[in-house]
N, C-alpha and C positions, 0 to 999 in steps of 0.2 A: 583455849585448846592446849592439849599436851604438847610439850616440846620434844620428848623422846619416849618411845614405848619399847619395853623389852618383851620379846615374844617367848613365853615359857613353854615351848613345844618344838616339834621337829617336822620334817617332811612337808607334804603338800599344804597343810594348814598353816604352818609357819611361813611358807613362801606366799601364801594367799594373803595373810595379814600384812606382811612386809610390803607387798605391792600396793595395797590400799593406803597404808601409812605414807608411802612415798608420794602417792597422788595427792595426799592431803598436806604435804609439806612437813611431815613429822619424821624426825630421825628415828632409826630403828636399831635395836640390839638383838642379835641372835645369840642364843646359848646352845652349846653343843656338847655331846659326849665324845669320848675317844673314837667311837665308831662312826661319828657323823662329821668329822673334821673337814671332809671334802664335799659336804652336801651343798646344794644350791642355796638354801637360805643363808648359810655361812658366807658364801661368796657374794651374795647380793645385798645383805644388810650393811648398814653403815659401820657397825662395830660387831664383833663376835667375841664371846667369852666362853672358854672351856669350863664346864662345870663338874666333870667327873668321868669315871669309867663308863664302859658301854652299858652295864646293867642299869635299868631304869631307876631302881631304888637308890642308886648312888649318883644319879644325874638328874633326869627329868622329874623325879619325885623327891628330890633333895631340896627341902625348903630353904635351908641355910645357904646352900651354894647359889641358888637362884636369887635370893634376896641380896646376897653379897654382890652378885653380878649387877643387880639393879643399882645398888648404892655406889659402887665404884665407877659406874658409867653415868651416874646422875639421871637415871631414868625416872620419870615421874609417874609412870603407869606400867602395868603388866597385863598383857593379853595372854590368857592361858590356852586359847584354841579350844579343841575338844579332847576328851580323854585326859590322862595324866592328872594334873591338879585343877582342872577346869571346874569341878564340882566338889572341891575339897574345902570343907568348912574351916578347918584350921588354917589353911594357907590364905584364904580370903581374910580371915581375922588378923593374921600376921602382917599382911599387906597394909591393913588399916593401922595397925600398931606402929608400923614403920613410916607412915605418911605417904604410902605409894597407892595410887588408885588401882584397884583390881577391876579390870574390864570384864565384869561378870556379876554374878549375884552376890549379895551380902551374906555373911555367915548365917544370919537368921533365916534368910530365904532358902539357902542350901540345906539347912537343918530341917526346915519345914517340909521340903520336898524330897530330901535325900533318903529319909527313912520311909519306906513304902507304906508301913502301917500308919504312921503319923499323917502322911500325905493323903491317904484314903479318908481318914477321919476328917481332915481339914476340908476335903472336897465335899464330903457328905453334908457337913455343916454349911457349906457355901451353896448347896443346892445343885451341885454338879452330879449327873448320873454316875453311880458307882456299881460295881458288880456285887451281888449279894455274897455275904461271907461273914467272917469273924469281925467283931468289933475290937480292933486292936490285936495285939499279939496273943497267940494261944498259950494257955498256962501249961497244958500237957496234952498227951495223946487223947485222953478220955474226952476233953473238951472238944478237940478236933473231930472226933467220931460223932459226938452229939450234933454238932453244927452240920456235918456232912449229911447225916440222916435227915436233918430238917430241910436243907436246901436241895437235897437229892444229888446223887452222883450223875456224871463225873464231877470231881472237884479238883482243884490244883493247890498244892502246898507251895508257898513262896517264902524265900528268905527275905526278911525285912530290909536287910542291907544289900540285897542282891543286885545282879546285873549280868547281862550276857548269857542268861539262861542257867547260871549256876545256882544251886540250892533250890531248884524247882522240880516238882514231881507231880504228874497227873495220877489221880487215884480213882479207880472205877468201882470199888466195893470196900466193905468193911475189912474183908480178909487181906486186902492189899495195903491197908492204912499204916500198920506198924512198920512194915519194911520200908515203905516210902518215907515215912517220918524219920526213921533212923538214917537213911541214906541222905536225905535232904539236909538234915541238921549237921551231919558230919561234913558234908561238902561245903555248907555255908560257913561253918566254923573255920575250915581250912582256908577258904577263899577270902573271907571278910573279917574273920576274928569275932563273928557275931552269929550265933545259931538261933536267933529269934525267928519264929515262923508265924505266918498268918495264912488264912485259908479263904479261897474264893470259889464260887461256882465256875466250873470250866466252860467257857463259851465255845461251842462247837461250830466249825466252819466260819471262823471270824475273818474279817479284814482288819488290817492294821493301818489306821488312818490318823495322821497327826495334824495338829493346827499350829502354825507358827504365830507367836504373839510378840509384841513389842510394848514395853512400858517405860515411861520416863520418870524423872525424879519429882514430878509434879502431880502424880496420880493418874495420868492419862495412859490408857491401855487400848490397843487395837489388835485385830488379827490380820494376818497376811495370807489368808487362804490355807488350803490343806495340801498334804502330800500323802499319797498312797504308798506304803512301804511293805506291802503284803508278801512280796517275793523275797523270802529270806530262808537261810539254812542255819539250823541250830540257833535260832533267835538273832542271827547276824544278817543284816539287810544286804541284798545283792543288787536289786533294781528298785528305783523309786520313780514315781511320776506324779505330775500335777497337770490338770485336775484328776481326781480319782475317777476311774471308769465306772465306779459302783454307786457313788452318792450323787444326789441331785441338788438343785439350788436350795430346796426347802431344808434338806438335811444339813447342807453346808452352812446355812444361816444359823441353824440350831446349834451345830457343833462349834461354830465360831463364837456364838454368844456364851456357850458353856466354857470355852477356853478363856474368854475374857473374865468370866466370873471366877475361874480358877486363879487367874493372875491377880485380880482384885483381892482375893481372899488372903493373899500374903503380901499385898502392896508391892507387886513385882516391878523391879527395875532392870532393864536390859532386854536382850533377846532371849526367848525361851520357847520351848515346844511342849504342848500338852498332847499326850498320846492317848488315843482311844482304841478300843476294840469295837468293831461294828459287826453285829450278827446278821444272819441271813434275812432278818425282818427289817433291817436298817435301824434297829435300836442300837444306841452307842453307849459305851461305859468308859469312864476314866480308868486309865491303866497306870500312867505315871507322868511326871513332868520333868523334863530335862532343863536345868537352869544354865544353859550354855548354848553356843552355836552348834548346829548339827552338821554331820558330814554331808548331808544331802541339801544343805542350804542353797547351793547354786540353782537348783531348779525353781525355787521360789523367786530368786533374783531375776531369772529369765522371764518369768511370766508377770512380774509386777514392775520390773524396770528400776529396781533399787539395789544398791550395793549394801548388803546386810552387815558386812564387817564395818563399813563406814558408819552405818546407823548405830552399831554397837559403840564405836568410839565417840560419836557425837552424844549419845545418851549418857555415857560415862563422864563426859565433859560438862554435862548439865544443860545440853541443848534439848528443848522440848520436841516431841514427835508431832507429826501432823494430826494424829488422833483419829483419822478415818480408816475404816476397814478396806482391805484390798481384795479383789477377786481376780482370778486368772484371766488374762487377755490373750492367752495362747496356750499351747501344749508343750510340755517339756518332760524330759526323761533323763535319768542318770544311771549309768552302769559303773559299778565299782570293779576295777581290775586289780586282782591280787596276785602276788608272786607265789602261786600254788599250782599244783598239778591236780586239776579236778577229776582226772581219770585214774588217779592213784591215791584215792582217799584224801584228797586235798593236802597232800604232803607239801610242806613249805619248800620254796625254791629260791633261797638266797643265792647271790653270786654276782658276777660281772655282766652288765648289759653290753653285749658286743656290738649290736646294731640297733638303732632306734629310728623309727619314722612315725611321727605323730600325724593323725589325720587333720584335715582342715575343711574349708568351704563354708558356705553360708549356713548359719544356724548351728555350727559345731564349736564346742568349747572343750578344751582339755585342761584340767587342773591336776598338775603333777610336778614332782620335784626331781624326776629322773632325767638322765641324759646319757648319751653314748659314752661308755667307759665308766659309768657310775657303778659302784659296788653296793648291792642291796644287802644290808647287814642282817644277821639272823636273830637279832635281839628284840625286834619290835613288831608291831602289827604288820601284817603282810600286804596291806593295801598300798599300791604304788601309783595309781592313777584313777581319775574319775573322768568318764566321757559324758558330757552333757550336751544334749541337742534340743533344739526348739523348732517348732513348726506350727502350722495352722490347724492341724487335726491330729488325732492319735495315730491314725493310719500313716500319715506322713512322718510323724515322729519315729515310729517303728522302722520305717524304710530308711530314714536318715541315719538312725542308730546302727542299723545293719551295715550300711555303706561305710560309716565312720569306723566301726570295729574291724571291718574287713581290710581297711587301710592301715590299721594300727600294727606296726611291725616292731616286736620286741624280741630280739634274738639273744641267746645265751642263758636264758632262764625259762621256766615254764610259767604260764599265766592262765587265768581263768577266762580269757577271751573266747576260746572255742565253746565253752559252756554257755556263755552269755549269748553267743550267736545262735546256739541251739534253742535256748529259751525263747528268743525273739521269733523263732519260726513255729513255735508250738501253737496249735490251733486254739487251745483254751486261753493261752496268754494273749494271742492276737484278738480274741473275742472279749477279753476283759473278764473271763470267767475263771477266777482263781481266788484262793484264800491263803492264809499263812501256812496251810498244809501242802501247798503246791509242790514244793521241793521234796516232800516225803515220798511222793509217787513218781516224780519225774525221773526218767531213765537217762543216765549219762555214763 
């Protein structure tokens, strides 16, 4: 087992990893930017190393500073959390070169799944259902138009190096194609330095359902059930739940087996998530694979009774997994609280938290790094807390979440809590009757 782990991240996920490491008797090293010197992970970790200015590119994305911090503190492993360098092929490779265990995917696995076009091709060869579309990258607009006519509109153009909805355009006709192509490639080039595009049939009225998988160093892979992440705004998830109110045991089994096939196709090691779009007929299609722990991992922990961060660390240390698949034994839901004003075009709301009261009670869990007097910096992602609840039915979960959110007091800044409470009361949400387009028509 590792003696010391450096956490190459910030905020709630850094705190989450530190807590598990402490329970495992592993020393921890927090790294921080100038903006995060008073953060909770820095206060709680055994050691802390400043790695640069507030800007992410000079701190949390700075390979050299993070590796130097690992070497001067004698850390034998690095946990990247999610975001930042968690799916960075080069950083994973550098960790290998420096003899430091990267608690995540290998460079080869990240490469296989990081490029969306390559990932889709790999999944097709593995027999995982994929959305009809181009075989690899499009050579030009003309090829895209030919494929669009063949598979029929609507289609969606996607940046091969994309994420977070950037470099994506829905196209409904030939006349829209050129303009959509130009805008998508320009956006992709600016965001990712890569304007490669591929094309897929646009699935109307889809659900976004993902399967958590785990694979060890000995070829064993299992799935840990699904999460429904359909409530999202601009491709950013807002509310996640397990089990999905849409799929049944038969579909769950099929999706779980497909996710295991996906993992086996790249000899996957670690925790990963295979994401699917599920259409109104309950046919599902591979969308992408995230080779890291997800923001929404706590709801899976709640319904299978396992610490997934601990599982990550054990896998990285060479401990085999149990190998059997898990199914939800309860209902769980997560709401993400962001420092934003949802009634003012989601304007960011950094600043000092003047008053803070976190909810509690049976079946309520708060994953957050904030405290009273803490200053939320304007430089990073706006998520400041996750409220996770567990109960014996979906109806109870919704009621418990409403109660918990209504108790959560954060004064001094604006948060998305009022919006979350409004969604929880929506009749379609309560009935489980929603798709990824839910927020497009939701009034707030």
